[in-house]
C-alpha positions in Angstrom: 27.1 9.1 -5.1 28.6 6.9 -2.5 28.3 2.9 -2.4 26.0 3.2 0.5 23.7 5.6 -1.3 23.7 3.3 -4.3 22.8 0.5 -2.0 19.8 2.3 -0.6 18.2 2.7 -4.0 16.3 -0.1 -5.4 15.7 1.9 -8.7 19.4 1.6 -9.2 19.2 -2.3 -9.2 16.7 -2.7 -12.0 15.5 -1.1 -15.2 13.0 1.6 -13.7 10.2 3.6 -15.1 9.3 6.9 -13.3 5.7 7.8 -12.9 5.1 11.4 -12.2 1.8 11.9 -10.2 -0.4 14.9 -10.9 -3.0 13.8 -8.2 -5.1 11.3 -10.1 -7.1 8.7 -8.2 -5.7 6.1 -10.7 -1.9 6.8 -10.3 -1.4 4.0 -8.0 -3.0 1.6 -10.5 -0.4 2.8 -13.0 2.2 1.7 -10.7 0.4 -1.7 -10.0 0.1 -2.4 -13.8 3.9 -1.8 -14.5 5.0 -3.9 -11.6 2.6 -6.7 -13.0 4.5 -6.6 -16.3 7.7 -7.5 -14.2 9.1 -4.0 -14.5 10.1 -1.9 -11.5 8.7 1.6 -11.2 8.5 4.4 -8.8 5.8 7.0 -8.3 6.9 10.6 -7.4 5.1 13.8 -7.3 5.0 15.8 -10.6 6.9 18.6 -9.1 10.0 16.4 -8.7 13.2 18.1 -10.0 14.6 15.9 -12.5 18.2 17.1 -11.6 17.6 15.7 -8.1 16.5 12.3 -9.2 18.7 9.5 -7.6 18.3 7.2 -10.7 18.1 7.5 -14.4 14.7 6.1 -15.5 14.4 4.0 -18.6 11.1 5.9 -19.3 8.6 8.3 -17.9 4.8 8.1 -17.5 2.8 11.4 -16.7 -0.3 10.5 -14.8 -3.9 12.0 -15.0 -5.1 14.6 -12.7 -8.3 15.9 -11.1 -7.2 19.4 -12.3 -7.9 21.2 -15.5 -4.8 22.1 -17.3 -6.0 25.7 -17.5 -6.8 25.9 -13.6 -4.7 28.5 -11.6 -2.4 26.6 -9.5 -2.6 23.5 -11.7 0.2 21.2 -11.3 3.0 21.1 -14.0 6.0 18.9 -14.6 9.7 20.0 -14.6 10.5 20.8 -18.2 13.7 19.0 -17.9 11.8 15.7 -18.2 11.7 16.3 -21.9 15.6 16.5 -22.1 16.1 13.1 -20.4 16.2 11.5 -23.7 13.9 8.6 -22.8 10.5 7.6 -23.9 7.5 9.5 -22.4 3.9 8.5 -22.2 1.3 11.0 -21.3 -2.1 9.7 -19.8 -5.2 12.0 -20.0 -3.8 15.2 -18.2 -0.4 13.9 -19.0 -1.2 14.1 -22.7 -2.2 17.9 -22.1 0.8 18.4 -20.1 3.0 17.2 -23.1 1.1 19.6 -25.4 1.4 22.5 -23.1 5.2 22.0 -23.0 5.8 21.3 -26.6 3.5 23.9 -28.2 0.1 22.2 -28.7 -3.2 23.7 -27.6 -5.8 22.5 -25.1 -9.2 23.6 -24.2 -12.3 22.8 -22.2 -14.2 20.1 -24.1 -17.7 21.1 -25.2 -18.9 17.7 -23.7 -17.1 16.2 -20.8 -16.2 12.5 -21.6 -16.7 10.0 -18.9 -17.1 6.3 -19.4 -16.6 3.7 -22.2 -15.3 4.8 -25.7 -14.4 3.0 -28.8 -10.8 3.9 -29.9 -10.0 3.6 -33.5 -6.2 3.0 -34.3 -4.2 4.8 -37.0 -0.5 3.9 -36.4 1.6 3.0 -39.4 3.6 -0.3 -39.3 6.8 1.3 -40.3 6.4 4.1 -37.7 7.8 3.8 -34.0 4.3 4.5 -32.5 3.1 1.2 -34.0 4.9 -0.5 -31.0 2.5 1.2 -28.4 -0.5 -0.4 -29.9 1.1 -3.8 -31.0 -1.4 -6.7 -30.8 -4.1 -4.2 -29.8 -7.3 -4.7 -31.9 -8.9 -1.8 -33.6 -11.4 -0.5 -32.4 -10.7 -1.3 -28.7 -12.8 -0.3 -25.7 -11.2 2.3 -23.5 -12.2 4.2 -20.5 -12.3 8.0 -20.7 -12.5 10.6 -17.7 -11.7 14.1 -18.8 -13.2 17.7 -19.1 -10.2 19.2 -21.1 -9.1 17.9 -24.4 -6.3 18.4 -27.1 -7.4 21.2 -29.4 -4.3 20.8 -31.7 -1.4 18.7 -31.1 2.3 20.2 -30.9 4.3 20.5 -34.1 5.7 17.2 -35.3 3.0 15.1 -33.6 0.7 12.9 -35.6 -2.7 11.2 -34.6 -2.5 7.4 -34.0 -5.9 7.0 -32.4 -9.3 8.7 -32.2 -12.8 8.3 -30.8 -16.1 9.7 -31.9 -15.7 12.6 -29.6 -11.8 12.9 -29.3 -10.1 13.5 -32.6 -6.7 13.4 -30.8 -7.3 10.4 -28.4 -3.8 9.1 -29.0 -0.9 11.1 -30.5 2.8 10.4 -31.1 5.8 12.6 -32.0 7.0 11.8 -35.7 10.6 10.9 -34.6 10.9 10.9 -30.8 9.4 8.3 -28.5 7.0 10.7 -27.0 3.2 9.5 -26.8 0.1 11.0 -25.4 -3.2 9.1 -24.8 -6.6 10.6 -23.6 -7.8 7.3 -22.1 -6.9 5.5 -18.9 -5.1 2.2 -19.7 -4.4 1.5 -16.1 -8.1 0.8 -15.2 -9.6 -2.6 -16.0 -12.3 -1.0 -17.9 -9.9 -0.2 -20.7 -10.0 -3.8 -22.4 -6.2 -3.7 -23.7 -5.0 -1.1 -21.3 -2.5 -3.5 -19.6 -1.2 -4.5 -23.0 -0.6 -0.8 -24.0 1.3 -0.2 -20.9 3.4 -3.4 -21.4 4.2 -2.3 -25.0 5.4 1.1 -23.7 7.6 -0.2 -20.7 8.9 -3.3 -22.4 8.5 -2.8 -26.2 9.4 1.0 -26.3 11.4 1.7 -23.2 13.1 -1.8 -23.6 13.0 -2.5 -19.9 14.1 -5.9 -18.8 11.2 -7.6 -17.1 13.3 -8.8 -14.2 11.3 -7.4 -11.2 10.4 -10.6 -9.3 10.6 -11.3 -5.6 13.1 -14.1 -6.3 15.6 -11.6 -7.6 14.7 -9.1 -4.9 15.7 -11.5 -2.0 19.3 -11.7 -2.9 19.7 -7.9 -3.9 17.8 -6.9 -0.7 20.0 -9.0 1.6 23.2 -7.5 0.1 21.7 -4.0 0.4 21.0 -4.8 4.1 24.4 -6.0 4.8 26.1 -3.0 3.0 23.9 -0.6 5.0 24.3 -2.2 8.4 27.9 -3.4 7.9 29.8 -6.2 9.7 29.3 -4.8 13.3 26.0 -2.9 13.2 22.9 -4.1 15.1 19.3 -3.6 14.3 16.1 -3.5 16.5 12.7 -3.6 15.3 9.1 -4.2 16.4 7.2 -7.2 15.4 3.3 -7.8 15.7 2.7 -11.3 14.1 1.5 -9.8 11.0 3.0 -10.5 7.6 4.7 -7.1 7.1 6.8 -7.2 10.3 7.4 -10.9 10.0 8.7 -10.9 6.5 10.8 -7.9 7.4 12.2 -9.6 10.6 13.0 -12.9 8.5 14.9 -10.7 6.0 16.9 -9.1 8.8 17.6 -12.5 10.3 18.9 -13.9 7.2 21.1 -10.7 6.5 22.6 -10.2 9.8 21.7 -13.1 12.1 21.4 -12.4 15.7 22.4 -8.8 15.3 18.8 -8.3 14.8 16.7 -7.9 17.8 12.9 -8.1 17.6 10.6 -6.8 20.2 7.0 -7.7 20.7 5.0 -5.2 22.8 1.8 -6.7 24.4 -0.4 -3.8 24.5 -3.6 -5.5 25.8 -5.4 -5.0 22.6 -4.0 -7.7 20.4 -6.1 -10.8 19.0 -6.8 -13.9 21.0 -3.7 -15.8 21.9 -1.6 -13.5 19.6 1.4 -13.1 21.8 1.9 -16.8 22.6 1.5 -17.6 18.9 4.0 -14.9 17.8 6.6 -16.2 20.4 6.2 -19.8 19.2 6.3 -18.9 15.5 8.9 -16.2 15.3 11.0 -17.2 18.3 10.9 -21.1 18.2 10.1 -21.8 14.5 11.9 -19.0 12.6 14.7 -18.5 15.1 14.2 -14.7 15.4 16.0 -13.0 18.4 12.7 -12.0 20.2 11.9 -10.2 23.3 8.2 -10.0 24.6 7.4 -7.0 26.8 4.0 -7.3 28.6 2.7 -3.8 29.1 -1.0 -4.7 28.7 -2.0 -3.0 32.1 -0.1 0.1 31.3 -1.9 0.5 28.0 -5.3 -0.3 29.1 -4.9 2.0 32.2 -4.1 4.8 29.9 -7.0 4.2 27.7 -9.5 4.3 30.5 -12.2 6.7 29.8 -10.9 7.7 26.3 -13.5 7.6 23.4 -11.9 9.8 20.7 -10.3 7.6 18.1 -7.4 9.9 17.4 -6.8 10.1 21.1 -6.7 6.4 21.4 -4.1 6.2 18.6 -1.9 8.9 20.1 -2.0 7.2 23.6 -1.2 3.7 22.0 1.6 5.2 19.8 3.2 7.3 22.7 2.9 4.4 25.2 4.4 2.1 22.4 7.3 4.3 22.0 7.9 4.6 25.8 7.8 0.8 26.2 9.8 0.0 23.1 12.6 2.6 24.2 12.8 0.9 27.6 13.2 -2.5 25.9 15.7 -1.1 23.3 17.9 0.3 26.0 18.0 -3.0 27.8 18.8 -5.0 24.6 21.5 -2.3 23.8 23.2 -2.7 27.0 23.3 -6.6 26.7 24.5 -6.2 23.1 27.3 -4.1 24.1 28.4 -6.4 27.0 28.2 -9.3 24.6 30.5 -7.7 22.1 27.8 -7.4 19.5 28.1 -3.7 19.2 25.4 -1.0 19.9 22.1 -0.8 18.4 22.3 1.7 15.7 19.4 0.8 13.2 15.7 0.8 13.6 13.7 -1.6 11.3 10.3 -0.5 10.0 7.7 -2.5 7.9 6.7 0.4 5.8 5.1 -0.7 2.5 4.9 1.2 -0.8 1.1 2.2 -0.4 2.3 4.0 2.8 4.8 5.9 0.6 2.3 6.8 -2.1 -0.3 8.0 0.3 2.4 10.7 1.5 3.1 11.7 -2.1 1.5 14.8 -3.2 2.6 17.9 -5.3 1.1 19.9 -2.4 3.0 18.0 0.3 2.2 15.0 2.6 -1.3 14.3 2.8 -3.1 15.6 6.0 -5.5 12.7 6.0 -3.1 10.0 7.1 -3.9 8.6 10.3 -1.3 8.9 13.1 -1.5 5.2 14.0 1.4 2.8 14.8 4.2 4.6 12.9 7.1 4.6 15.3 9.1 7.4 13.6 9.1 9.3 16.9 11.7 6.9 18.1 14.3 8.2 15.7 15.0 11.5 17.1 15.0 10.3 20.8 17.1 7.3 20.2 19.3 8.6 17.2 18.7 5.5 15.2 19.1 5.3 11.5 16.0 3.9 9.7 15.9 0.7 7.6 12.9 -0.1 5.6 13.4 -3.3 3.5 9.9 -3.5 2.3 9.4 0.1 1.5 9.2 -0.4 -2.4 6.8 -3.4 -2.1 2.9 -3.9 -2.4 1.1 -6.1 0.0 0.8 -8.9 -2.6 4.6 -8.6 -3.3 5.3 -8.9 0.4 3.2 -12.1 0.5 5.1 -13.6 -2.4 8.4 -12.7 -0.7 7.2 -14.3 2.5 6.4 -17.6 0.8 9.9 -17.6 -0.9 11.4 -17.1 2.4 9.4 -20.3 3.6 7.4 -18.5 6.2 4.4 -20.6 7.2 1.3 -19.9 5.1 -0.9 -18.9 8.0 1.4 -16.0 8.6 1.9 -15.2 5.0 -1.6 -14.9 4.3 -2.8 -13.4 7.7 -5.1 -10.5 7.4 -3.7 -7.0 8.3 -4.1 -5.9 11.8 -3.9 -2.2 12.9 -1.2 -1.0 15.2 -3.7 0.3 17.8 -5.2 -3.2 17.6 -8.8 -3.9 19.0 -8.7 -0.5 20.6 -10.0 1.0 17.4 -12.5 -1.8 16.9 -14.0 -1.1 20.3 -15.9 2.0 19.4 -16.2 4.3 22.4 -14.5 3.5 25.7 -11.9 0.8 25.8 -12.0 -1.4 28.9 -10.7 -4.9 29.5 -14.3 -6.3 29.4 -15.1 -4.6 26.1 -11.8 -5.7 24.5 -12.6 -9.2 25.6 -16.1 -9.1 23.8 -14.5 -7.8 20.6 -11.6 -10.2 20.7 -13.9 -13.3 21.2 -16.3 -12.3 18.5 -13.4 -11.6 16.1 -11.9 -15.0 16.9 -15.2 -16.8 16.0 -15.7 -14.7 13.0 -12.2 -15.5 11.5 -12.6 -19.3 12.5 -15.8 -19.6 10.6 -14.6 -17.9 7.4 -11.5 -20.2 7.6 -13.8 -23.2 7.9 -15.8 -22.1 4.9 -12.7 -21.9 2.9 -13.1 -18.0 2.3 -10.1 -16.6 4.3 -7.7 -16.2 1.3 -10.5 -14.7 -0.9 -11.0 -12.0 1.7 -8.3 -9.3 2.1 -9.2 -8.2 5.6 -12.0 -9.2 8.0 -12.7 -8.4 11.6 -15.4 -7.9 14.2 -16.1 -4.4 15.7 -18.0 -3.6 18.9 -20.3 -0.8 18.5 -21.1 1.7 21.1 -24.9 0.9 21.1 -27.1 -1.5 22.8 -30.2 -3.1 21.3 -33.3 -5.0 22.7 -33.4 -8.8 22.3 -34.9 -11.8 23.5 -33.0 -14.8 24.8 -34.9 -17.7 26.2 -37.9 -16.1 28.1 -36.1 -13.0 29.0 -35.8 -9.6 27.4 -32.1 -8.6 26.9 -30.5 -5.1 26.3 -27.1 -5.9 25.2 -24.4 -4.9 22.7 -24.1 -5.0 18.9 -21.2 -6.6 16.8 -20.6 -5.3 13.3 -18.6 -7.6 10.9 -16.4 -6.3 8.3 -14.8 -8.1 5.3 -13.3 -6.4 2.2 -11.6 -7.5 -1.0 -8.6 -5.3 -2.1 -5.3 -5.6 -4.1 -3.4 -2.7 -2.5 -5.7 -1.5 0.3 -5.9 1.9 -1.2 -9.3 1.0 -2.5 -11.5 -1.9 -1.3 -14.9 -3.4 -2.0 -17.1 -5.2 0.6 -16.9 -9.0 0.3 -20.3 -10.8 -0.6 -20.3 -13.1 2.2 -22.5 -16.2 1.7 -25.6 -16.0 3.8 -25.3 -19.5 5.3 -21.9 -18.5 6.5 -23.2 -15.2 8.1 -25.9 -17.2 9.9 -23.3 -19.6 11.4 -21.2 -16.7 12.5 -24.0 -14.7 13.9 -25.4 -17.8 15.8 -22.1 -18.5 17.3 -21.3 -15.0 18.4 -24.6 -14.4 20.0 -24.5 -17.8 21.8 -20.8 -17.9 22.9 -20.0 -14.1 23.5 -21.6 -12.9 26.7 -23.1 -9.4 26.4 -23.9 -9.5 22.6 -27.5 -9.9 21.2 -27.1 -8.5 17.7 -24.7 -8.9 14.7 -24.6 -6.6 11.8 -22.7 -6.8 8.3 -21.0 -3.8 6.8 -21.6 -3.3 3.2 -19.6 -0.1 2.6 -16.7 0.2 0.2 -13.5 2.3 0.4 -13.9 5.1 -0.6 -16.1 6.6 0.8 -15.7 4.5 3.9 -12.4 3.4 5.3 -11.6 -0.3 6.0 -11.3 0.2 9.9 -14.3 1.9 11.8 -11.8 4.3 13.6 
């Protein structure tokens, strides 16, 4: 492996735990819990060939799965994982996969177990398995979710935990650090689950708990410099959101003015967005920023379009077109000024984006085609650089604070690439965009005044494609409807609707109806993700 290849792998900078995903809805939670222990980890599909790994893990976790271990087409791990010589923890389906590979027997349970269970622990203090449940009380409340169960453990395995319905709820090899547990320690319903995971990654795998954003900064800056070199230049799109801002500041610190940021005004941004971004990034943070006003072009192409996917594609394709034009201009100036050609493209990809594309069946077909600018790579022959690719949103915010980015930017709610265009349900026109934009501005202003902004992960106002009857003064009205959305989430892969105080809702509704012409009704969305998505379109 070349020095540059090593530089691209964060997993080679830290003690790393490998999580192999069998399709469980909880797999991303395992990743979150391990990171919360201060230990770096990566999630890969269970079909990952161990010989092709670009790093040597300190330990391996096999996730749960929606499949039965006996199903035709059920996912299975590369047997080479058991030859790595590192500790292995199988969770639920992962336990059954250990049994399948090492000679145990599994079968369909007579009664499917779903919900809370009391786990009685049986490890011996002088046995290595004692470390897994160190400081965990017995019994402890755990969360079960399985239809298969272990009928008999493999040879040389012993029982270290059981419940009323699962005799082999936790097992361990007599000499090797291989463990299987039937319950899900990653969910908060398991009272001591986080401790069990910490015991595994720190106590058994002996990982150094050194994964912090303060340690990441210097290593990432060095990685960027190694990748880009002393003469390379980077171009990247910025939007005013926390992800692109943090990525831009990292690039600025790493290579200075050899990083060129481009803000494309697509006509569907938040109120005063472009002026604010120009002031904050260009003037306050010293980013080398170009602003391209293409609002008329975008809105012209969106005229008459109502299908959400067509909106996304029009905005995405137009963005690429405008961005390319600006990039070629910047490239010419850069060459003339002796700064070298633009040869790298910055993207603000986060780890949840990576996880959503991971599947033993291939990339998910459900991912929306929104603002990814990957189409630029083939046309512009640029190499991709993604300094935030390994980070969750909360880690990006922590990094932003360490980089001394203003709090209002660090804690700004996410904003979709297609902008207000997918918050105007139905046809997008300048007048409809203005209604949604003003309503959204009032909404955010009021939740900030109420001190609720940081409690909410994302909030926005959407304009619905319906009209309703109302009365204003002595006149009957027939005007439009605004829907308010606010959610709480850690990683945006799941989200719960925020319980907005009624008095705050009253103020928001009153202001929107009185201040936004064309609106006579305000609704509040009480849907969680799943089954709903955070955005309406």
